[in-house]
N, C-alpha and C positions, 0 to 999 in steps of 0.2 A: 504493500500500500504506500502511495506517495504521501509526503507531507503537503498539505494543501495550501496554496498561496492565495490569499484574498487580494484580488486586483480590482481597482476602480479605474475606469478609463473614461475620460471626457474628450469627445471629438468636438471640434469647434470650427465653424466656417459657414460659408454661404450655402453649401450643399448638404447641411445636416438634415434638412427636411426630406431630401431624397434618400439619405441613408436610413432615416427612421421609417420612411414609407417602404423601402425595400425590406427592412427587418420585419415589419408587420406583414408584408406579403409572404416572406419566407416562413414566418410563423404559421400563417394560415395554410400554406402548402405542406407544412411539416406534419409528420405523424405524432410529434411530441407535443402534447397538449397540457400536461400537468407536471408540476414539480419543476425541477431544474431543466432548463432547455439548453441544448448544445449550441455553442456559438457557431459551429460549423454549418448550421442550416443557412446562414447568410452566404457563406462561400458556395454552398451547393446551388443556392438560388441564382448567384451571379456566375455560375459555371466555372469557378476557380478550383482547379483540381490539385495543384502542387503545393499547397500550404497545409501543414500539419496543425489540425485543431482538435485532435483527439483529447477527450476529457477536459475540455474547456466548457464549464457549465455556467450559464447566465442565470442569476437569481433576481436581477432588477434591471429595468431599462426605463429611462426617463428622457423625454424630449422637451426642450424649452425653446419654443419658436422665437420668442423675443431675444433671448441670449444667443440663439443660433448654436445650441449645444445638444449633443446626445450623450447621455451618461449610461455606461454599462457597469454593473458589478458582477465580477466573474470569479469563480473558484477554479483554479487550474493547478496542475502538478508543479511543485517546487519553486517556480519563478515565472515572471511575466513572459508571454510569448510575443516578443516584439516583432517577429516576422509577420505574424497575423495582423497586429495593430498597424504596422507600417503599410501593409498591403491595403487595408481599408482606407487609411489616410491618403495614400496615393491614388486609389481608385476614385475617391470622391473629392480629391484636392482639399483636404482638411488638415488642420493642426490637431495634435492630440497630446494629452497629459495623462500620466500614470502615477497612481499611488498604490504600492504593493507591499504586502508584508507576509512573511512566512517565518514566524519567530523561531521555530525549532532549527531551521537552517540558517538563521541570522540573515534573512533576506529582508532588507528595508530599502525600498526604492521610491523616490519622488522626483519625477522629471519636470515638475512645475516650479522652476527656479524662482519665478516672480512671486509665487504664493497666491496667484489669482484664484485658483480653485482649491488647491491643497496647500495650506500654510504650514502643515505639520513638518517639524524638523526632527523630533525624537519620538521614540516609542518606549513605553515602559509597561511591563506586565509583572504582576506579583500575586501569588496564591499561597496562602499559609493556613488553610482550613484545618489541617491536621495538628496544628499547634494549639493546645487548649488555652494557654495563658499567653497573651501577646504583650510584649513590653512596649515602651514608648516608640522605639525605633520601628518595630514592625507595624505598629499602628500608623505611624507617619508614612511609611512606605505604602500602606494600603490607601492612604489619601492620594498619593501620587498615582497609584494604579487606577483610581476612579477617574482620573483625567485621561490616562493612557496615551492619547495623541497630543503631544506637547509642542507648542509653536516656538518656544525659545528656551534657552538654558537658564535664563533668569528665573523662570517658574520653578525649575528644579532647585536652584539655589535658595529661593525663598522658602519652599516647603521643607527643605533639609538644612536650614540655616543653623540648627543646633548641632549639626554633625560635620561642619566645616567642609561642605561639598562646594568647591569653587570651580572645578574644571571637569571635562569629560573623563579625564584620567582618574580623578577622585571618585567619580560615580562608578567607574569600572571596578575600582578597588573595593568600594563598598559592596558591590554586587558579588565580588569574589568572596569577601568576608561572610556575607549572608549565606552563600552556597556552602561554604566550609563549616559554618557554625550551625546551620539549620538544613541538613541534607534533604529533609522532606519538603522544603519550600521550593517553589518555582519562581525564579526571578529572571527577567529578561530586560536588558537595556540596549537599545539600538539607535543609531543615528541614520536617518534617511539620507541616501546618496542619490545623485543623478549620474548613472553610468555613461551618459553622453556628454557630460560637462567636463571640459579639460581643467585639470587642477592647476 
């Protein structure tokens, strides 16, 4: 079984209405009527044969006519299938932005550098249900988990101000300490990156 990557994709541009119309037509022609729908039905509808879309499952689609955007939320194996998204963008002459996470594989991707649609910069996940008595630190980490998608490191600094967390390196060290001290706890800290942005 793969680790599932949750990918959110926003296509933007003049031809988004055509994209959404084609998706609706592909859905009508598809035998998949309930539950998760395969992203590949759009490729079949457009007679595109050479792009791998196996196990890309769509669980939400939204069209905003005024903003000229189409939003897809997709679950797919391991990491975003950029070949598929590039193909759609080129076919309809659109821009697109991706926010993707697969915490087990430490995949955190955000291609929206300007933050117009996806302002998230950091990801934090914390589960400590098996610990009957939680100390102040664990309770504070739970507060950070409730935010989960974090727009700036200052938010982390403020919540963890009593623990001298000033840098990403400090945060990584804290996570290592938690993992070593509480082996039953799940803690994940990640920074979203843009794989297409030159450093």
